[in-house]
N, C-alpha and C positions, 0 to 999 in steps of 0.2 A: 504494500500500500504506500503510495507516494504521500509524503508529508509536506506541509508548508515549510519553506526554508527562509532563512535570514530574518527570523523573528526577534533576534537578540536586541534590536533597536527598540522594540515595543515591549520587551519582557518586563514583567512585574514580579512574579514569583512562580514557584512550582510546588505542588503538594501531592500527597498520596490520597486517592479516593478509597476509603476503607471498605466500601461496599463492593467495588469492582476490582480493586487492586491496581487500578491504572494510575500512571503518573499523569497529572493534569498540569499543563503549562498555561499560565494565565498571562494575557497580553492586553495592552490598551494602546490604541492608536486613534488620534483625532476624536477622543471622547467615546470611542466604541470599544467595549470589552469583548475579547475573544478567547477561546481556549483550544488547545490541541490536547487530545487524550491519547496516551500511548500505553497499550496493554503489553505488548511484546517488546522487551528491550532491544531486540535485534532491529527494530524499526529505526533506532537511533542512527543507523548508517545512512538514512535518508536525509539527515540534517546537515547543514553546512558546518564547516570547521569552527566558525565563530559561534554558532548556536551551541555546539558541544562544549566549547570553552565557557560560554555563559552559564550553562547548566552545571559545569564542574565548579565554578567559583561561587555559585549561588546554591547552597545546599538545599535539598528537598525539605519542605515543611511537613510536619506531622504532629498529631496530638500525642501526649505522653502515653496514653493507653495503647497507642499503635506502634510504639517504639520497637517492640520485639518483632 
């Protein structure tokens, strides 16, 4: 599945959806909020190098009960 690329400019945060186990990337551009949902980590190969760097330096957010 092809993913949107070069979202790092609009990146706000990313978190784990505890119900689906997906990584949810949250972006905002021109007042519009958008998300990319990633279930399979292998999909990350579809992202640009800058996007991967952005995710690396901005650790994923999660609630304390989801830490494990």
